[in-house]
C-alpha positions in Angstrom: -34.1 6.4 -81.3 -33.0 9.4 -79.2 -30.7 8.7 -76.2 -32.2 11.6 -74.3 -34.1 10.3 -71.2 -34.8 13.5 -69.1 -35.5 16.9 -70.6 -36.3 19.8 -68.3 -36.9 23.3 -69.7 -37.4 26.5 -67.8 -38.4 24.8 -64.6 -39.8 27.0 -61.8 -40.7 25.7 -58.4 -42.2 27.6 -55.5 -42.6 26.9 -51.8 -45.4 28.1 -49.6 -44.7 29.9 -46.4 -47.3 31.9 -44.4 -49.7 32.0 -47.4 -47.0 33.4 -49.6 -45.3 31.5 -52.5 -41.6 32.0 -52.6 -39.2 30.9 -55.5 -37.1 27.8 -55.0 -36.0 26.9 -58.5 -35.7 29.8 -61.0 -36.1 28.6 -64.6 -33.4 25.9 -64.7 -32.8 23.5 -67.7 -31.5 20.0 -67.4 -30.7 17.3 -70.0 -29.8 13.7 -69.2 -29.1 10.9 -71.6 -29.5 7.1 -71.1 -26.6 5.7 -69.1 -25.4 9.1 -68.2 -24.7 10.4 -64.6 -25.2 14.1 -63.8 -23.8 15.4 -60.6 -25.9 18.2 -58.9 -23.8 20.2 -56.4 -24.2 23.4 -54.4 -24.6 24.5 -50.8 -27.5 23.7 -48.5 -30.7 25.3 -49.8 -29.4 25.6 -53.4 -32.3 23.5 -54.7 -30.5 20.3 -55.5 -33.0 17.8 -53.9 -35.9 19.9 -55.2 -34.5 19.6 -58.7 -33.8 15.9 -58.4 -37.4 15.2 -57.2 -38.7 17.4 -60.0 -37.0 15.0 -62.5 -39.5 12.4 -61.2 -42.4 14.8 -61.7 -42.7 15.2 -57.9 -42.6 18.1 -55.4 -42.6 18.0 -51.6 -45.7 19.1 -49.7 -45.9 22.9 -49.7 -44.2 23.1 -53.1 -45.5 23.4 -56.6 -44.2 23.5 -60.2 -45.2 27.0 -61.3 -43.6 26.9 -64.8 -41.6 25.0 -67.3 -41.7 21.4 -68.4 -40.4 18.0 -67.2 -40.2 15.1 -69.7 -39.1 11.5 -69.0 -38.6 9.4 -72.1 -41.0 11.7 -73.9 -43.7 11.6 -71.2 -44.8 14.9 -69.8 -44.5 14.4 -66.1 -46.0 17.7 -65.1 -49.3 17.0 -66.7 -49.3 13.2 -66.7 -52.2 11.4 -64.9 -51.5 10.0 -61.5 -51.9 6.4 -62.9 -49.1 7.0 -65.4 -46.7 8.3 -62.7 -47.5 5.3 -60.5 -46.5 3.1 -63.3 -43.2 4.8 -63.6 -42.2 5.4 -60.0 -40.4 2.5 -58.4 -40.2 0.6 -61.8 -38.5 2.9 -64.3 -37.7 5.8 -61.9 -36.3 5.2 -58.4 -35.1 7.4 -55.6 -32.5 7.0 -52.9 -33.2 9.5 -50.1 -30.6 11.2 -47.9 -32.1 10.0 -44.7 -32.7 6.2 -44.8 -34.0 6.2 -41.2 -36.8 8.5 -42.1 -37.6 6.7 -45.3 -38.2 3.1 -44.2 -41.4 1.9 -42.6 -40.3 0.9 -39.0 -43.0 -1.7 -38.8 -41.8 -3.9 -41.7 -38.7 -5.9 -42.3 -36.1 -4.7 -44.8 -36.7 -7.6 -47.3 -40.5 -7.0 -47.3 -40.0 -3.4 -48.2 -37.4 -4.4 -50.8 -39.8 -6.8 -52.6 -42.7 -4.3 -52.7 -41.8 -2.5 -55.9 -40.8 -5.6 -58.0 -44.0 -7.5 -57.0 -46.4 -4.6 -57.4 -45.0 -3.7 -60.9 -44.9 -7.5 -61.8 -41.2 -7.4 -62.5 -40.5 -10.4 -60.3 -42.3 -12.7 -57.9 -41.8 -12.2 -54.2 -39.5 -15.2 -54.0 -37.5 -14.0 -57.0 -37.3 -10.5 -55.5 -36.1 -11.8 -52.1 -33.3 -13.8 -53.8 -32.3 -10.8 -55.9 -32.4 -8.6 -52.8 -30.0 -10.9 -51.0 -27.7 -10.8 -53.9 -27.8 -6.9 -54.0 -27.2 -6.9 -50.2 -24.1 -9.0 -50.8 -22.8 -6.8 -53.6 -23.3 -3.8 -51.4 -21.3 -5.6 -48.7 -24.0 -5.6 -46.0 -23.0 -8.0 -43.2 -24.7 -11.4 -43.2 -26.6 -10.7 -46.5 -28.6 -13.9 -46.3 -30.3 -12.8 -43.1 -30.0 -9.0 -42.7 -33.1 -8.4 -44.8 -35.1 -10.1 -42.1 -34.3 -7.4 -39.6 -36.3 -4.3 -38.9 -34.9 -0.8 -39.8 -34.0 0.0 -36.1 -31.9 -3.2 -35.9 -29.2 -2.1 -38.3 -26.8 0.9 -38.3 -27.4 4.1 -40.3 -24.8 3.1 -42.9 -26.3 -0.3 -43.3 -29.7 1.1 -43.7 -28.5 3.5 -46.4 -27.1 0.6 -48.3 -30.3 -1.4 -47.9 -32.2 1.6 -49.5 -29.8 1.7 -52.4 -30.4 -2.0 -53.0 -34.2 -1.3 -52.8 -33.9 1.4 -55.5 -32.0 -1.0 -57.7 -34.6 -3.8 -57.3 -36.4 -3.1 -60.6 -33.3 -2.1 -62.5 -34.8 1.3 -63.3 -33.9 3.6 -66.2 -33.3 6.5 -63.9 -32.2 6.7 -60.3 -32.1 9.9 -58.2 -29.3 9.5 -55.6 -29.8 12.2 -52.9 -26.6 12.1 -50.9 -26.6 8.2 -50.8 -23.2 7.9 -49.1 -23.7 10.7 -46.5 -24.1 8.2 -43.6 -21.3 5.9 -44.7 -17.7 5.6 -43.5 -15.0 5.9 -46.1 -14.3 2.2 -46.5 -17.9 1.4 -47.0 -18.4 4.4 -49.2 -15.8 3.0 -51.7 -17.7 -0.3 -51.9 -21.1 1.4 -52.4 -19.7 3.9 -55.0 -18.2 1.0 -56.9 -21.4 -1.0 -56.8 -23.5 2.0 -57.9 -21.2 2.7 -60.7 -21.3 -1.0 -61.7 -25.2 -0.9 -61.8 -25.2 2.2 -63.9 -22.7 0.8 -66.4 -24.2 -2.7 -66.6 -27.8 -1.7 -67.1 -27.2 1.6 -69.0 -29.0 3.4 -66.1 -29.1 7.2 -66.0 -28.6 8.8 -62.7 -28.8 12.2 -61.0 -26.3 12.2 -58.2 -27.0 14.9 -55.6 -24.1 15.6 -53.2 -22.1 18.2 -51.4 -19.0 16.0 -51.5 -17.0 17.2 -54.5 -14.5 14.3 -54.3 -17.4 11.8 -54.5 -19.1 13.4 -57.4 -15.8 13.4 -59.3 -15.8 9.6 -59.1 -19.5 9.2 -60.2 -20.5 11.9 -62.7 -20.0 12.3 -66.4 -21.0 16.0 -66.1 -21.6 18.4 -63.2 -24.3 21.1 -62.8 -23.7 23.7 -60.0 -26.7 25.4 -58.4 -27.0 28.4 -56.1 -30.2 29.6 -54.5 -32.3 28.0 -57.2 -30.2 29.3 -60.2 -27.8 27.4 -62.4 -24.3 28.7 -62.0 -22.6 26.6 -64.6 -22.5 23.1 -66.2 -19.6 21.2 -67.8 -18.2 17.7 -68.1 -16.5 16.5 -64.9 -12.9 16.9 -65.9 -13.4 20.4 -67.3 -15.4 21.4 -64.2 -12.7 20.2 -61.9 -9.7 21.6 -63.8 -11.2 24.9 -65.1 -14.4 26.1 -63.4 -15.5 29.4 -64.9 -17.6 31.0 -62.1 -16.2 32.4 -58.9 -18.8 30.5 -56.8 -17.7 27.2 -58.3 -14.1 28.1 -57.6 -15.1 28.8 -53.9 -16.6 25.3 -53.7 -13.3 23.8 -54.9 -11.3 25.8 -52.3 -13.2 24.7 -49.1 -11.9 22.8 -46.1 -9.0 25.2 -45.6 -9.9 25.4 -41.8 -7.7 23.3 -39.5 -7.1 23.9 -35.9 -3.5 23.5 -34.7 -2.5 20.7 -32.4 -3.0 21.7 -28.8 -0.3 21.0 -26.2 -0.4 17.8 -24.3 -2.7 17.5 -21.3 -1.0 18.1 -17.9 -0.2 14.9 -16.2 -2.7 14.2 -13.5 -5.4 16.5 -14.9 -9.0 15.2 -14.3 -10.8 14.6 -17.6 -14.3 16.0 -18.1 -15.4 12.6 -19.3 -13.6 9.3 -18.7 -14.8 6.1 -20.3 -13.5 3.2 -18.2 -13.4 -0.4 -19.5 -16.9 -0.2 -20.9 -18.5 -3.4 -22.2 -22.0 -3.2 -23.6 -24.6 -5.2 -25.5 -27.9 -4.9 -27.2 -29.9 -7.6 -25.5 -27.6 -10.7 -25.7 -25.5 -9.4 -28.6 -22.2 -7.9 -27.4 -21.3 -4.7 -29.2 -18.6 -3.0 -27.1 -15.5 -4.7 -25.6 -13.4 -3.0 -22.8 -13.5 0.5 -24.3 -11.5 3.2 -22.5 -10.5 6.8 -23.4 -10.6 10.3 -21.8 -11.9 13.7 -22.9 -10.3 16.7 -21.2 -11.7 20.2 -20.7 -11.7 22.4 -23.8 -10.6 19.5 -26.1 -12.1 17.5 -29.0 -11.7 13.8 -29.2 -12.7 12.4 -32.7 -13.9 8.8 -32.7 -13.6 7.2 -36.1 -14.3 3.8 -37.6 -16.6 2.0 -40.0 -20.3 1.8 -39.7 -21.1 -0.6 -36.9 -17.7 -0.2 -35.2 -19.3 1.0 -31.9 -18.9 4.8 -32.2 -22.5 5.8 -31.6 -23.0 3.0 -29.1 -20.2 4.3 -27.0 -22.0 7.7 -27.1 -25.2 6.0 -25.9 -23.3 4.5 -23.0 -21.9 7.9 -22.0 -25.3 9.6 -22.1 -26.9 6.7 -20.1 -29.2 5.7 -23.0 -27.5 2.3 -23.0 -26.3 1.2 -19.6 -23.0 -0.7 -19.9 -22.8 -4.4 -18.8 -19.3 -3.7 -17.3 -17.2 -0.6 -16.6 -18.3 2.9 -15.8 -18.4 6.5 -16.9 -16.9 9.4 -14.9 -17.8 13.1 -15.2 -15.3 15.5 -13.6 -13.9 12.6 -11.6 -17.3 11.5 -10.3 -18.9 8.2 -11.4 -22.2 8.7 -13.2 -25.2 6.5 -12.7 -25.2 4.1 -15.7 -28.9 4.8 -16.5 -29.8 8.3 -17.5 -33.1 8.0 -15.6 -31.0 7.9 -12.4 -29.1 11.1 -13.2 -30.2 14.5 -11.8 -31.0 17.5 -14.0 -27.5 19.0 -13.7 -25.9 15.7 -14.8 -28.3 15.5 -17.7 -27.6 19.2 -18.7 -23.9 18.9 -18.7 -23.8 16.2 -21.4 -25.8 16.9 -24.5 -25.9 15.0 -27.9 -26.4 16.2 -31.5 -27.8 13.3 -33.5 -26.7 12.1 -36.9 -30.2 11.9 -38.4 -31.7 15.3 -38.1 -34.9 14.2 -39.9 -35.7 11.7 -37.1 -34.3 13.8 -34.2 -36.7 16.7 -34.7 -40.4 16.5 -33.9 -42.1 17.3 -37.2 -45.1 18.9 -35.5 -43.1 21.5 -33.5 -41.9 24.8 -34.8 -38.2 25.7 -34.6 -38.9 28.1 -31.8 -40.6 25.3 -29.8 -37.9 22.8 -30.5 -35.1 25.1 -29.2 -37.3 26.8 -26.5 -38.1 23.5 -24.7 -34.6 22.8 -23.5 -34.1 26.5 -22.8 -37.1 26.5 -20.4 -36.4 23.0 -19.0 -32.8 23.7 -18.0 -32.8 27.5 -17.3 -36.4 28.1 -16.3 -36.7 31.0 -18.7 -40.1 31.8 -20.1 -41.8 34.4 -22.2 -39.6 37.2 -23.6 -36.5 35.9 -21.9 -36.9 32.5 -23.5 -37.6 34.1 -26.9 -34.4 36.2 -26.6 -32.3 33.1 -25.8 -33.8 31.2 -28.7 -33.0 34.1 -31.0 -29.4 34.2 -29.8 -29.0 30.4 -30.5 -30.4 30.8 -34.0 -28.0 33.6 -34.7 -25.1 31.4 -33.4 -25.9 28.8 -36.0 -26.3 31.4 -38.7 -30.1 31.3 -39.2 -32.1 34.5 -39.1 -34.5 34.3 -36.1 -37.4 36.2 -37.8 -37.3 33.8 -40.8 -36.9 30.5 -39.0 -38.6 30.8 -35.5 -42.1 29.8 -36.7 -41.0 27.3 -39.4 -41.5 23.5 -39.2 -38.7 21.1 -39.8 -40.3 20.1 -43.1 -39.7 23.6 -44.4 -35.9 23.4 -43.9 -33.2 21.8 -45.9 -31.2 18.9 -44.5 -28.3 21.1 -43.5 -30.6 23.6 -41.8 -32.3 20.9 -39.8 -28.9 19.7 -38.6 -28.0 23.2 -37.4 -31.2 23.3 -35.4 -30.0 20.1 -33.7 -26.8 21.9 -32.8 -28.7 24.9 -31.4 -30.9 22.6 -29.3 -27.9 21.0 -27.7 -26.4 24.4 -26.9 -29.7 25.5 -25.3 -28.8 23.4 -22.2 -25.5 25.3 -21.8 -23.6 22.1 -21.4 -20.0 21.4 -20.5 -19.7 18.4 -22.9 -21.3 17.8 -26.2 -21.3 14.6 -28.3 -21.4 15.5 -32.0 -22.6 12.4 -33.9 -21.8 13.0 -37.5 -23.0 16.7 -37.2 -21.5 17.7 -40.5 -22.5 14.7 -42.6 -25.7 16.3 -43.9 -24.1 19.6 -44.7 -22.5 20.9 -47.9 -18.8 21.7 -47.5 -19.2 25.4 -47.3 -21.7 25.2 -44.5 -19.8 22.3 -42.8 -16.7 24.5 -42.6 -18.7 27.3 -41.1 -20.2 24.9 -38.5 -16.7 23.5 -37.6 -15.5 27.1 -37.1 -18.6 27.9 -35.0 -18.0 24.8 -32.8 -14.3 25.7 -32.4 -15.2 29.3 -31.5 -17.8 28.1 -28.9 -15.2 25.7 -27.5 -12.7 28.5 -27.0 -15.3 30.9 -25.5 -17.1 28.4 -23.3 -14.5 25.8 -22.6 -16.6 23.1 -24.1 -15.4 19.5 -24.6 -16.5 17.5 -27.6 -16.7 13.9 -28.5 -16.8 14.1 -32.3 -18.1 11.0 -34.0 -17.3 11.0 -37.7 -16.3 9.0 -40.7 -15.0 12.2 -42.4 -11.2 12.3 -41.9 -11.1 15.8 -43.3 -13.3 16.8 -40.3 -10.9 14.9 -38.0 -8.0 16.9 -39.3 -9.9 20.1 -39.0 -11.1 20.1 -35.5 -9.8 17.2 -33.4 -7.1 17.2 -30.7 -7.0 13.5 -30.1 -8.2 10.6 -32.2 -9.7 7.3 -31.1 -10.0 4.6 -33.8 -12.6 1.9 -33.3 -13.3 -1.4 -35.1 -15.8 -4.2 -34.2 -16.5 -2.6 -30.8 -12.9 -2.2 -29.7 -10.4 0.7 -29.6 -7.6 -0.3 -32.0 -5.5 2.9 -31.8 -5.6 6.3 -30.1 -3.4 9.3 -29.6 -2.9 13.0 -30.5 -4.1 14.0 -33.9 -0.6 14.9 -35.3 0.7 11.5 -34.2 -2.3 9.6 -35.7 -1.9 11.0 -39.1 1.8 10.1 -39.3 3.0 6.6 -40.1 3.4 3.9 -38.9 -0.3 3.2 -38.4 -2.3 0.3 -37.2 -3.3 -1.5 -40.5 -7.0 -0.6 -40.0 -6.1 3.1 -39.5 -4.0 2.9 -42.7 -7.1 1.5 -44.5 -9.2 4.4 -43.4 -6.7 7.0 -44.4 -6.2 5.5 -47.9 -9.9 5.4 -48.4 -10.6 9.1 -48.3 -11.8 10.2 -51.8 -9.6 12.7 -53.7 -10.6 15.4 -56.3 -9.4 13.2 -59.1 -11.9 11.4 -61.5 -9.6 8.4 -61.8 -9.0 8.1 -58.0 -11.6 5.3 -57.4 -10.5 3.2 -60.4 -6.9 3.5 -59.4 -7.6 2.6 -55.8 -9.6 -0.5 -56.8 -6.8 -1.7 -59.0 -4.3 -1.1 -56.1 -6.5 -3.3 -54.0 -6.6 -6.1 -56.6 -9.8 -5.1 -58.3 -9.3 -4.8 -62.1 -13.0 -4.2 -63.0 -16.1 -3.3 -61.0 -18.5 -6.2 -60.9 -19.9 -8.8 -58.6 -16.7 -10.6 -58.0 -14.8 -7.3 -57.7 -16.9 -6.1 -54.8 -16.4 -9.4 -53.0 -12.7 -9.0 -53.3 -12.6 -5.6 -51.6 -11.3 -5.7 -48.0 
């Protein structure tokens, strides 16, 4: 029997825009054997996710397969009846989406959604599937695995939700899993555990996988071979070690050379200077559950404070307190030396304008029924009063600032954009208010490294020109090195360490900071295996994941 599982030949996919069909994938081939992992990389809009979905015989709304063939285990997925595809999807073919928050049904508990595929495909009974789900939650190191499945999607963090979706994809032990940026929302320590678990599943069950990512260090740990895409065309393909050590094409070499941008450390703030934002002894809770404990730090004019920590450490919750979305139980927030009302509904328009937020999940932050022009134009009109031609001119300026051509994007819907493009719209929408302070909540997490570097440079330029202050929430320590002036490290709702960037990246560190720094993936295929051994894990399995700190 052949080991070949997926065979794609001459695949062409088109997308519809204004009654015109435009090419997305231009005659690409793909081969994948059983138990093999293929890494798909390339910048935003390269066609990675479209190619991954096509391997399932699926295209998004507004797209069509216009040429070529897609075979899964000898089955023609392009022409297969719908009933045949339904029998495969969820059982033999699974998909882990980039945005877990947009993929779960908010009205149902996690465990109920987890058991749906195994029960519908008669793989397990509901009780058996629940038990297996809890075990997968444990292996993916979700907190309180026996009970977390009985929460609703909005009751867990973004990183926890991403892991729950990975467990759900694994529920039927499929032959093929499409991983579309599965660790995008995860902090570095959690990412290691999830990568180890995914690799374990693939090895144990001889599962084939297409791993879509813009993180080159991550794909180096996961993939047997790598395919590089650019604007719907294949650039090159090779086994992972060859691709990392000797890429042939200039474009691939440019991907390897990214993240050269790094802002120098700024001088210390003058003693007695009034911070733009001051978080003073903030304690907060969701209902009766405390989540922040006596959090304090300052953000001064024209400076960037990076707030780092694991998923659930309180980073985004602190941002919600600053914006007034979650009024603190104790403590207060000051803006330019003046105490702000704790609840955003008690703040005036100028107070609201001065502090804007760019959200982590662009898919859920943008109204899917509004065009890009409407999404950016609304805050322009609300805060500046501009209408008509003046508003359109300002929206065009903002689109140009985020490197999107106004004539091409003004009338598009969010569904017609890639994940990175949607995140850039979120940035433009925040800038539309002309704020003094912006909270950037994982703004580069959905972007490929080339685009992310451009966005970081853009944010730095805007800061220099406009005197903006940033609170940069991130789990990407490369981003911290690139753009921050000060660093605040959080764990379990508390600040465990803070100081200037240069000082924070030099030993001695707080033990938790040291754990974060040692968990940043490197461009070495053996890095994950070596790290696991250093942490006392000799093989990747159930017990191994439980050992990891």
